[in-house]
Residue, then its C-alpha position, 0 to 999 in steps of 0.5 A: m746323189a745317193e739313191r735309195s732302193t725303195a718302192a714308188v709313189d705317185g709323184s705329181a708335185a703339182d697339187r691343186s691350188d688352195a681353196a681360196d685360189t679360184t682364179d686359175a684359167a683351167d679349173t680341172e684336176d687330175p687324179t694327183g690333185a694337180a690342175e693340168t693345162p690343156a695342150a690345145e688352149a695355150p697356143a690359142a690364147a697366145a695367138a689371140d692376145p700377143g700382148a697379154t701379160d702374165t699374172g701367175a703367182g710369183e712371176p713378174p709380168v712379161t709382155a710379148t713383143p709383136a715381132a716375137p714368134a708367139a704372136e704368130p698363129p701356131a700350126p695344128d701340129t705345133p707342140p703346146r706352148p708354155p702356159r705362161a709367157g716368158v717361162p722356159v719349158a723343157e719339151m719332153h715326150s713319152g719314151h724320152k730318156l734322162a741320163t740314159r736311165y730314166r725312161l719317161e712313160e706317162c705325163v701326169t701333170r704339165l703346169d706352170g712351166f714344169s711337168s711331172w711324169r711316171a717313169v721307169d728306172e731301167k738300171l734298177r727296174r723299178a717305177v719312179g716319179v720325175h719332175v722336169l723343168a728347164a734349167g733356165h726356169d726361174r725356180a730351177d735352183a730353188v727346186l734343186d736345193a729343196a730336193r737335195s735338202a729333202a733327200l737328206i732327211g731319210d724319214p720313211r714317213f716321207v716319199q723319198v727323193l732319189d736323185a736331183v740333177e741338172e744336165d743338158d739344160v734340163v733340171y729333173v728330180v726323181h722320187e719314189w712311186l708307190p703303186d699301192a698308195t691312195e691319196l687322202s682326196t680319193l679316200l674322202a671322195g663323196g663326203a664320207p668321213m673316216e672312223p675316229h681311229e683312222a683320223y687319229e692315226l692320220v693326224t698323229q703320223v702326219s704331225q709327228a713326221l712334220a715335227a721331225a722335218h721342222r727340227k731340220d729346218l724343212a717345211h712342206l707349205r703345200l700340204t693338201p689332201s693330194a699330198v698325203l697317201r695311205t699305203g696298203s699296210g695302213q701307214w700314212r706318207i707325205r710327198g713333196l716335202s719342200v719340193h712342192a713349195a719350190l715348184h709352185g714358188a710358195e713361201a710363208d712368214d711362219p712355216g710352222r704355223t702354215d703346216t700346222e693349219a694344213v694338218g688341222a684342215l686335213l683332220y677337219a676333212a677326215l672328221t666331217g667330209r667337208w673342207p673347213y673353208e668357204g668354197d669347194a676344194y679337192g672334191l669336198a664341199g666347203l662350209p656355208k658362207h658367212v658362218g666362219l670356222i665352226a667345230p667339226d662336231q657342229v657340222r656332223a653328228g657323232v664326231h669324236r669330241g677330242l679330235s674335234e677340239l684338236a682340229m680347232r686348236a690347229l685351225a683357229a690361230g689367227s681367226p675369230a674362233a681363237a678366243a674359244h681355244p686358249r691352247l692353240c697349236t702353232t707348230p707341228a711339234e705342239l700338235s704332235g704333243a696334243c695328239a699324245e695327250l688324247p685318250r687312246i682311241r681303239p680301232p673298230e671291231r672287225q666285222y665278219p660277213r654272215p654265212a649264206p644260208y644253205q641252198q639245195t642243189t638242182y638235183q636235190q630240188g628235182y628229187a624233192q619235187s618228184g616225190g622221191h623218185p628222180g624223173g617222176p611226176a612233180a608232186r604237190p608240196a606238202a606241209a612241213v612235218p617234223p621227223p618221226a621219233p626213233p622207235t623205243l625198244p619193246g618190253r623187258t629188253g628196253k627196261a633192262v637197257k635203261w637200267a644198265v645205262s643208268v648204272l654206268l652213269i652212276v659208276a662213272l660219276a663216282l669214279g670221277s669224283w674220287q679221282l678229283a678228290d684224290a688230285l686235290i689232296n695230292h696237290d695240297g700236300r705238294k704245295g705244303d712241301s714246297g712252302n716248307s722247302a721255300a722257307q729253307p735258305g738256298a741259292g737261286g735268287g731266292t726261289g725254292g720248290g718252283r715258288e718265288g721267294g722274297k717279299p713284294v716291293e711296292i712301285e711308288s711311281a713310273r714314267d716312260f723313258d725315251p732318251y733317243g727320241t722326243g723324250s716321251e713315249s705314251p705317258s698316259s698309259v704308264p700306270a697300266a703297266y703295274d696296276a695288277d690288271p693283266s687286261s690293261y697295258w702300257e704300249t709304245k708308239w708304232y714303228t715300222s720294224a722290230a728295231f724301232g724303225n732304225l730310229k732309236e736303240g730302244v725305249g722303256l719304263v723307269l720304276d721309282l721305288g720311293e727310296p733305295k730298296r733291295v731288288g732280288s727279281v723283276k717279273v715282267s709280262l709282255i704282249g708279244d715276244s719282246k727283248l728286254t734288259a733290266m737296269a738299276t741306278p747306284q744306291d746313292a743316285a739322287s734322281t732319275p738319270t736322263d740317259l742310259s749311262g746312269f744305269e747299270e745292266f743286271d739281266d736281259a731276256a726275251g719272250t712274253n713272261l720274263t723273270l730278270k734277276p741280278t747275280k746278287p741282290v742290288v739296292t736301288q731306288y730306280v729300276l729301268l726296263w729297257l725294250t730293245e726289240i718289239p713285236p708286230s701288232n695287229e695294226g700292221n706295224f710294231r709296238g711294245k706292250i707291258s701288261d704287268i710288273q712285279i718286283r720282289s726283294 
C-alpha cells in the first residue's frame, strides 16, 4: 500500500460504546474514549467460571471445555488472556517491531481481541498509530478491507490510513498520529458549550467530509466525540472511517441515516454540553429521563436558533419529535446542504487582555517613603497634591511673547488656507481637462486621462459556479458581490491551500446581464491577493453553460483591485469571474472573497 508522509493522530479505534450500551463489564474509559480491559481481571474471570459463554456483541457464544487450558488458574506472571473466550489475540509488547519498521511504544487500548498502539515509523522517523489483531480473528478480513478502502479516499479531513498488512499470523493497520489534535470529548469536558461559530464549523466540516465519503460508498458508523479531532489550526478531522466499525463489528441498515444522526448528536453536545440521550456518556450528562428528545434551545438559554433547529433535523428522524420537523436530514449530503442555507455566523471578536497598572519599583517606593532622601527616615505619607503650574513670564516680556505666538498662528492659518484653495482649484482644472480628453476617441479599451470610459452595464442577477465540486459555493452571499457596498462580499468555502486544497481547479461567479450586451471592461475588488480569469459566452448562448467549455477567456490578472479588458469589446449575456488562486483568511484556512463588481461597455 502506498504510504503518505503526513502528520500523526491518536489512533485508538476502540472508541467507547454508544450511550445505550451500558452492559460492558468494565465501564472505564481511556483518553481516546475506549474502554480498556484490565489485564488482571480477564484471567481471574476465566478461572472463576471455566464454562462461561461469551455474550459480546457480534460474536457467537463459545463454551470453554473442562480440558481447555483456560480452566486452570493462571500463574501471577502469565500474560493477560483475551477479554472474550474463543477470540484469538496477537500478543504484543512495547518494543516489538512490525515488518522491522514499526516499533510499538505504548498500548493505548486493548479491547475485544485487538489492541491499539502509539508507534514509531523508524524508516520515516515519525509517530504513527497501529491497530493489531490476530489473523485468525473473525473480523480480520473485514478490518483489512475497510482499511484499504479508507486509504483510497485521500481526503485531508479524514485521518489517513498509511498501511494495512497481514503477515506472520498478525493483521495490523497503520494510520496517522496527530500530536497537536484534541478530541471533541476533551473540549466538551465539564459540560461547557461551544461558541456558535465553532459549533457551526464543526457540523459543516464533519457533514461535508462524510458526504464525500458516502459518495464513494464509505461510512463511519462509529462517529463519537472521541472520533472527531480539532487540530491546532482549528480544522476538524475524523478518524476511523470504516475501520472503527470493522473493528467493533458495527453494521447499519441505513448507513447514511446512522452517520447523520451521529453528526446531529455531536452538534447537540457542542451547543448544550449534554448528550442528547438518556444516560451519561463520553463525560457528558444525558437528558433527564422520560422527557424524550427536546431542542437544544430548550435545554440551555442563549443557544443559536438556526443551529438548534439543524441539530433536531438530524436527530429527530424515527423519533416522536419528527412531526415537528418536516424537513428532516437523513443523509450527510442533506445535512451539508442545510448548513449552507444557514445565515453566516461570524466568529466572536478577539478579546485582548487589559494592560496591568504601572507599579513602582522597590527603589522608587523606598525613595518616596524616605521623604526624597534614599536611606533617610520614613516620612508620614502626605495627601495627594497636584503639581504646581509652570511660572509665567513677568511684565512686558510675557506680553510680547504672547503676541508673537498669536501672530505666528494667524500667519500659519492664512498660509494653510491659501495652499488648500490653490490645490482645490488646480485639481478641478485637471479634472476638467481629463474629462475633455476622455470624450475624444482613442485606444486603450475605452480609457483616457486615467478615467474609465464606457457606460455602466447593469448586472441583472448572478449565481455561484462550482462545476468540479458540489455545484454550490456559498449561494446565499452572491448578491453581496455586486451590491455597490464595499463592506459586504461573497466568499467561497474554506480550503486547506491557495489551490483549493487540490480538490478542484477553481470556483467563480456567473453574471447574467439579462440580454447580450457590449462588455469593454470588468472591474473587480477582492479581499486578499487572488488570481482571477474573466470569461464570456458567445453572443448566441441561450442559457448558462454547466462547465468551462461553454466560456471563452478574454483576460486574467492577480491582485486585489483588478480591471480585466478584452482585446476588443465582446457582446455577451453571461460573464464568468473564475477564481484560480485564493488568499489565506484569519481563520487559519483559505477563502476567496469578492466585494464589488462593475462592468462597463
